[in-house]
C-alpha beads as a LAMMPS data file, in Angstrom:
LAMMPS data file: protein, C-alpha beads

262 atoms
261 bonds

1 atom types
1 bond types

-500.0 500.0 xlo xhi
-500.0 500.0 ylo yhi
-500.0 500.0 zlo zhi

Masses

1 110.0

Atoms # bond

1 1 1 -344.497 -214.594 198.617
2 1 1 -344.198 -217.942 199.323
3 1 1 -347.170 -219.406 201.408
4 1 1 -348.370 -222.707 202.814
5 1 1 -350.529 -223.310 199.806
6 1 1 -347.632 -223.148 197.732
7 1 1 -345.888 -225.773 199.583
8 1 1 -348.776 -228.040 198.991
9 1 1 -349.084 -227.188 195.458
10 1 1 -345.198 -228.043 195.000
11 1 1 -345.505 -231.464 197.040
12 1 1 -348.551 -232.368 194.908
13 1 1 -346.419 -231.565 191.618
14 1 1 -343.456 -233.418 193.227
15 1 1 -345.540 -236.614 193.631
16 1 1 -346.953 -236.598 190.178
17 1 1 -343.613 -235.891 188.827
18 1 1 -341.622 -238.539 190.627
19 1 1 -344.650 -241.213 189.866
20 1 1 -343.571 -240.962 186.268
21 1 1 -340.192 -242.542 186.970
22 1 1 -341.260 -246.105 187.571
23 1 1 -338.868 -248.874 187.033
24 1 1 -339.534 -252.664 186.693
25 1 1 -336.418 -253.721 188.375
26 1 1 -337.206 -253.547 192.288
27 1 1 -333.605 -252.626 193.386
28 1 1 -333.550 -249.643 190.563
29 1 1 -336.780 -248.575 192.028
30 1 1 -335.424 -248.521 195.503
31 1 1 -332.814 -246.030 194.346
32 1 1 -335.515 -243.752 192.896
33 1 1 -337.533 -244.267 196.164
34 1 1 -334.524 -243.298 197.969
35 1 1 -334.066 -240.064 196.394
36 1 1 -337.902 -239.201 197.017
37 1 1 -337.566 -239.845 200.859
38 1 1 -334.314 -237.791 200.653
39 1 1 -336.114 -234.926 199.105
40 1 1 -338.703 -234.693 201.540
41 1 1 -336.452 -235.034 204.334
42 1 1 -334.149 -232.340 203.265
43 1 1 -337.283 -230.051 202.851
44 1 1 -337.689 -230.755 206.746
45 1 1 -334.237 -229.929 207.428
46 1 1 -333.999 -226.700 205.523
47 1 1 -337.219 -225.536 207.124
48 1 1 -335.715 -226.355 210.530
49 1 1 -332.390 -224.462 209.609
50 1 1 -334.420 -221.453 208.541
51 1 1 -336.323 -221.576 211.780
52 1 1 -333.217 -221.592 213.843
53 1 1 -332.029 -218.346 212.160
54 1 1 -335.256 -216.942 212.791
55 1 1 -336.447 -216.119 209.363
56 1 1 -339.953 -215.193 208.608
57 1 1 -342.590 -217.814 208.176
58 1 1 -342.701 -217.245 204.348
59 1 1 -338.918 -217.831 204.116
60 1 1 -339.477 -221.098 206.105
61 1 1 -342.008 -222.077 203.608
62 1 1 -339.789 -221.076 200.760
63 1 1 -336.807 -223.181 202.349
64 1 1 -339.156 -226.117 202.399
65 1 1 -339.724 -225.745 198.800
66 1 1 -336.412 -225.527 197.771
67 1 1 -335.483 -228.656 199.670
68 1 1 -338.430 -230.623 198.006
69 1 1 -337.300 -229.510 194.500
70 1 1 -333.404 -229.673 194.980
71 1 1 -333.036 -232.993 193.571
72 1 1 -335.363 -233.308 190.619
73 1 1 -332.788 -233.683 188.252
74 1 1 -331.705 -236.991 189.873
75 1 1 -334.865 -238.699 188.511
76 1 1 -334.320 -238.462 184.804
77 1 1 -330.609 -238.851 185.647
78 1 1 -330.999 -242.350 187.154
79 1 1 -333.929 -243.342 184.812
80 1 1 -331.707 -242.812 181.642
81 1 1 -328.256 -243.763 183.241
82 1 1 -328.865 -245.736 186.143
83 1 1 -326.338 -244.117 188.112
84 1 1 -326.181 -241.008 190.443
85 1 1 -322.537 -240.071 189.518
86 1 1 -322.360 -236.903 187.530
87 1 1 -319.218 -237.639 185.752
88 1 1 -320.731 -240.656 184.178
89 1 1 -323.995 -238.897 183.209
90 1 1 -325.037 -235.415 183.640
91 1 1 -325.002 -232.673 186.281
92 1 1 -327.773 -233.455 188.336
93 1 1 -328.278 -229.863 189.706
94 1 1 -328.004 -228.562 186.267
95 1 1 -330.453 -231.126 185.115
96 1 1 -332.772 -229.842 187.918
97 1 1 -332.693 -226.419 186.674
98 1 1 -333.727 -227.701 183.236
99 1 1 -336.522 -229.534 184.596
100 1 1 -337.904 -226.621 186.573
101 1 1 -337.621 -224.227 183.747
102 1 1 -339.769 -226.633 181.404
103 1 1 -342.202 -227.365 184.087
104 1 1 -345.255 -225.363 185.759
105 1 1 -344.181 -226.021 189.150
106 1 1 -342.914 -222.246 189.521
107 1 1 -346.085 -220.898 188.520
108 1 1 -347.359 -219.504 192.000
109 1 1 -343.998 -217.732 192.728
110 1 1 -342.944 -213.986 192.292
111 1 1 -339.818 -213.411 189.887
112 1 1 -337.474 -213.004 192.964
113 1 1 -338.750 -216.405 194.349
114 1 1 -338.266 -218.044 191.010
115 1 1 -334.760 -216.835 190.871
116 1 1 -333.638 -218.021 194.116
117 1 1 -335.310 -221.304 193.672
118 1 1 -333.556 -222.017 190.488
119 1 1 -330.257 -220.570 191.719
120 1 1 -330.298 -222.835 194.846
121 1 1 -331.198 -225.949 192.907
122 1 1 -328.634 -225.173 190.172
123 1 1 -325.878 -224.532 192.514
124 1 1 -326.375 -226.911 195.513
125 1 1 -323.611 -229.355 194.440
126 1 1 -320.999 -226.574 193.401
127 1 1 -318.030 -226.867 195.544
128 1 1 -317.686 -222.977 195.636
129 1 1 -320.788 -220.672 195.194
130 1 1 -320.280 -217.693 192.568
131 1 1 -319.860 -214.335 193.764
132 1 1 -321.722 -211.081 193.005
133 1 1 -325.203 -212.935 193.987
134 1 1 -327.673 -211.447 195.972
135 1 1 -327.417 -211.946 199.712
136 1 1 -330.830 -213.867 199.587
137 1 1 -329.710 -216.366 196.900
138 1 1 -326.569 -217.172 198.817
139 1 1 -328.570 -217.423 202.013
140 1 1 -330.908 -220.089 200.651
141 1 1 -328.600 -221.938 198.653
142 1 1 -326.363 -222.140 202.017
143 1 1 -329.372 -223.452 203.810
144 1 1 -330.282 -226.105 201.009
145 1 1 -326.495 -227.338 201.173
146 1 1 -326.538 -227.804 204.899
147 1 1 -329.991 -229.397 204.892
148 1 1 -328.849 -231.829 201.911
149 1 1 -325.635 -232.916 203.833
150 1 1 -327.446 -233.577 207.187
151 1 1 -329.728 -235.908 205.309
152 1 1 -326.943 -237.392 203.201
153 1 1 -325.275 -238.032 206.553
154 1 1 -328.360 -239.943 207.592
155 1 1 -328.500 -242.064 204.496
156 1 1 -324.961 -243.086 204.373
157 1 1 -324.909 -243.749 208.022
158 1 1 -328.081 -246.001 208.133
159 1 1 -326.657 -247.740 205.211
160 1 1 -323.060 -248.421 206.444
161 1 1 -324.610 -249.757 209.858
162 1 1 -327.138 -251.830 208.257
163 1 1 -326.157 -255.523 208.930
164 1 1 -322.867 -254.220 210.116
165 1 1 -321.652 -252.487 207.001
166 1 1 -321.897 -255.723 205.059
167 1 1 -324.506 -254.508 202.504
168 1 1 -323.153 -253.091 199.246
169 1 1 -325.351 -250.627 196.828
170 1 1 -322.920 -249.913 194.231
171 1 1 -325.136 -246.746 193.425
172 1 1 -324.428 -245.065 196.881
173 1 1 -321.149 -246.262 196.944
174 1 1 -320.311 -244.674 193.366
175 1 1 -319.223 -248.167 192.303
176 1 1 -315.712 -247.661 194.087
177 1 1 -313.997 -250.760 194.634
178 1 1 -314.310 -252.136 198.329
179 1 1 -311.243 -251.707 200.351
180 1 1 -309.962 -250.450 203.792
181 1 1 -307.457 -248.467 202.284
182 1 1 -307.417 -244.795 202.846
183 1 1 -305.663 -242.916 200.045
184 1 1 -302.799 -240.325 201.047
185 1 1 -304.478 -237.582 198.727
186 1 1 -307.673 -238.176 200.662
187 1 1 -306.109 -237.804 204.065
188 1 1 -304.154 -234.853 202.848
189 1 1 -307.211 -233.009 202.040
190 1 1 -308.775 -233.777 205.453
191 1 1 -305.717 -232.546 207.249
192 1 1 -305.849 -229.198 205.465
193 1 1 -309.641 -228.827 206.080
194 1 1 -310.340 -229.426 202.475
195 1 1 -313.355 -230.855 200.816
196 1 1 -312.025 -233.891 199.203
197 1 1 -312.078 -234.126 195.730
198 1 1 -314.190 -236.894 194.255
199 1 1 -311.511 -237.450 191.452
200 1 1 -309.090 -238.633 194.345
201 1 1 -311.263 -241.430 195.585
202 1 1 -309.875 -244.897 194.919
203 1 1 -311.878 -246.982 197.340
204 1 1 -314.983 -247.008 199.097
205 1 1 -313.411 -246.327 202.375
206 1 1 -312.156 -243.145 200.639
207 1 1 -315.686 -242.058 200.212
208 1 1 -316.594 -242.211 203.728
209 1 1 -313.523 -240.208 204.594
210 1 1 -314.805 -237.527 202.050
211 1 1 -318.146 -237.617 203.664
212 1 1 -316.386 -236.647 206.979
213 1 1 -314.799 -233.814 205.207
214 1 1 -318.364 -232.566 204.475
215 1 1 -318.133 -230.994 208.189
216 1 1 -315.790 -228.214 206.668
217 1 1 -318.465 -227.146 204.350
218 1 1 -321.244 -226.358 207.030
219 1 1 -322.604 -222.978 207.318
220 1 1 -325.014 -222.649 210.432
221 1 1 -324.770 -223.381 214.298
222 1 1 -327.980 -225.527 213.893
223 1 1 -326.392 -227.805 211.383
224 1 1 -323.139 -228.469 213.499
225 1 1 -325.556 -229.234 216.501
226 1 1 -327.557 -231.827 214.682
227 1 1 -324.329 -233.335 213.221
228 1 1 -323.023 -233.743 216.771
229 1 1 -326.523 -234.814 218.516
230 1 1 -326.782 -237.389 215.921
231 1 1 -323.271 -238.778 216.142
232 1 1 -322.843 -239.074 212.288
233 1 1 -318.890 -238.352 212.565
234 1 1 -318.422 -241.308 215.126
235 1 1 -320.989 -243.639 213.592
236 1 1 -319.436 -243.452 210.247
237 1 1 -315.994 -243.974 211.613
238 1 1 -317.090 -246.985 213.514
239 1 1 -317.726 -248.587 210.304
240 1 1 -314.191 -247.954 208.970
241 1 1 -311.328 -250.540 209.869
242 1 1 -308.990 -249.097 212.480
243 1 1 -305.990 -247.636 211.021
244 1 1 -303.591 -244.871 211.933
245 1 1 -305.044 -242.905 209.026
246 1 1 -308.774 -243.372 210.270
247 1 1 -307.610 -242.207 213.594
248 1 1 -305.843 -239.202 212.155
249 1 1 -308.927 -238.509 209.891
250 1 1 -311.147 -238.730 212.855
251 1 1 -309.420 -236.682 215.313
252 1 1 -309.001 -233.681 212.768
253 1 1 -312.700 -233.760 211.939
254 1 1 -314.019 -234.098 215.412
255 1 1 -311.720 -231.268 216.644
256 1 1 -313.076 -229.122 213.909
257 1 1 -316.540 -229.858 214.962
258 1 1 -315.985 -229.479 218.588
259 1 1 -314.421 -225.976 217.786
260 1 1 -317.487 -225.104 215.779
261 1 1 -319.662 -226.012 219.007
262 1 1 -317.847 -224.055 221.532

Bonds

1 1 1 2
2 1 2 3
3 1 3 4
4 1 4 5
5 1 5 6
6 1 6 7
7 1 7 8
8 1 8 9
9 1 9 10
10 1 10 11
11 1 11 12
12 1 12 13
13 1 13 14
14 1 14 15
15 1 15 16
16 1 16 17
17 1 17 18
18 1 18 19
19 1 19 20
20 1 20 21
21 1 21 22
22 1 22 23
23 1 23 24
24 1 24 25
25 1 25 26
26 1 26 27
27 1 27 28
28 1 28 29
29 1 29 30
30 1 30 31
31 1 31 32
32 1 32 33
33 1 33 34
34 1 34 35
35 1 35 36
36 1 36 37
37 1 37 38
38 1 38 39
39 1 39 40
40 1 40 41
41 1 41 42
42 1 42 43
43 1 43 44
44 1 44 45
45 1 45 46
46 1 46 47
47 1 47 48
48 1 48 49
49 1 49 50
50 1 50 51
51 1 51 52
52 1 52 53
53 1 53 54
54 1 54 55
55 1 55 56
56 1 56 57
57 1 57 58
58 1 58 59
59 1 59 60
60 1 60 61
61 1 61 62
62 1 62 63
63 1 63 64
64 1 64 65
65 1 65 66
66 1 66 67
67 1 67 68
68 1 68 69
69 1 69 70
70 1 70 71
71 1 71 72
72 1 72 73
73 1 73 74
74 1 74 75
75 1 75 76
76 1 76 77
77 1 77 78
78 1 78 79
79 1 79 80
80 1 80 81
81 1 81 82
82 1 82 83
83 1 83 84
84 1 84 85
85 1 85 86
86 1 86 87
87 1 87 88
88 1 88 89
89 1 89 90
90 1 90 91
91 1 91 92
92 1 92 93
93 1 93 94
94 1 94 95
95 1 95 96
96 1 96 97
97 1 97 98
98 1 98 99
99 1 99 100
100 1 100 101
101 1 101 102
102 1 102 103
103 1 103 104
104 1 104 105
105 1 105 106
106 1 106 107
107 1 107 108
108 1 108 109
109 1 109 110
110 1 110 111
111 1 111 112
112 1 112 113
113 1 113 114
114 1 114 115
115 1 115 116
116 1 116 117
117 1 117 118
118 1 118 119
119 1 119 120
120 1 120 121
121 1 121 122
122 1 122 123
123 1 123 124
124 1 124 125
125 1 125 126
126 1 126 127
127 1 127 128
128 1 128 129
129 1 129 130
130 1 130 131
131 1 131 132
132 1 132 133
133 1 133 134
134 1 134 135
135 1 135 136
136 1 136 137
137 1 137 138
138 1 138 139
139 1 139 140
140 1 140 141
141 1 141 142
142 1 142 143
143 1 143 144
144 1 144 145
145 1 145 146
146 1 146 147
147 1 147 148
148 1 148 149
149 1 149 150
150 1 150 151
151 1 151 152
152 1 152 153
153 1 153 154
154 1 154 155
155 1 155 156
156 1 156 157
157 1 157 158
158 1 158 159
159 1 159 160
160 1 160 161
161 1 161 162
162 1 162 163
163 1 163 164
164 1 164 165
165 1 165 166
166 1 166 167
167 1 167 168
168 1 168 169
169 1 169 170
170 1 170 171
171 1 171 172
172 1 172 173
173 1 173 174
174 1 174 175
175 1 175 176
176 1 176 177
177 1 177 178
178 1 178 179
179 1 179 180
180 1 180 181
181 1 181 182
182 1 182 183
183 1 183 184
184 1 184 185
185 1 185 186
186 1 186 187
187 1 187 188
188 1 188 189
189 1 189 190
190 1 190 191
191 1 191 192
192 1 192 193
193 1 193 194
194 1 194 195
195 1 195 196
196 1 196 197
197 1 197 198
198 1 198 199
199 1 199 200
200 1 200 201
201 1 201 202
202 1 202 203
203 1 203 204
204 1 204 205
205 1 205 206
206 1 206 207
207 1 207 208
208 1 208 209
209 1 209 210
210 1 210 211
211 1 211 212
212 1 212 213
213 1 213 214
214 1 214 215
215 1 215 216
216 1 216 217
217 1 217 218
218 1 218 219
219 1 219 220
220 1 220 221
221 1 221 222
222 1 222 223
223 1 223 224
224 1 224 225
225 1 225 226
226 1 226 227
227 1 227 228
228 1 228 229
229 1 229 230
230 1 230 231
231 1 231 232
232 1 232 233
233 1 233 234
234 1 234 235
235 1 235 236
236 1 236 237
237 1 237 238
238 1 238 239
239 1 239 240
240 1 240 241
241 1 241 242
242 1 242 243
243 1 243 244
244 1 244 245
245 1 245 246
246 1 246 247
247 1 247 248
248 1 248 249
249 1 249 250
250 1 250 251
251 1 251 252
252 1 252 253
253 1 253 254
254 1 254 255
255 1 255 256
256 1 256 257
257 1 257 258
258 1 258 259
259 1 259 260
260 1 260 261
261 1 261 262
């Protein structure tokens, strides 16, 4: 069963693993560092979500471990392709599964724990989780998905707010054209409480609207509370030029969030 010593083992492995992805270009290294810090923050968020569900101490450790490991596929992805866009490289979640299976990091864990970790890492970016899986696999994957979203909200909000939103990192913004336009299909997904399809994105503002729509895919009360407390929806919207489409998207998402908090 997962213990505190296992968390330390995984953290040490993670430090050694990520140190092997060093890039001479400082801006490219910044993107590697962003994912290192993100992984550590997701681990903290996952542990807090698990605690809010009154899970056992060992399950808290397991949630933390899954958070640390969830993006191990991002490092070879960016090192080899210089992008975090799966469609232009490899599916980073499945690449992460491959990394775990080829490493020794899962050595301390039981067969059940290994299966849970691998399943969560491999499926954390799926639009829909597969059916006919154990309740524990689904639980820990949902914890990871919520934790991942919470910290990505932090990443993009801080990025947009930096220098009034004038900074531009094509890696974060998926190399999308800079435009204030919100596409009809993107707004249609929001109005129907659907996750926006990445294939629909035409502008960097579309991507911001997609991020607002992540609210529809949150699983636990704690996550909704943190989303509201940290003001991510309002803060992201404040970096979008005003328009009727923006107001419609904001009111739709904010109304959904309010209902979840009531």
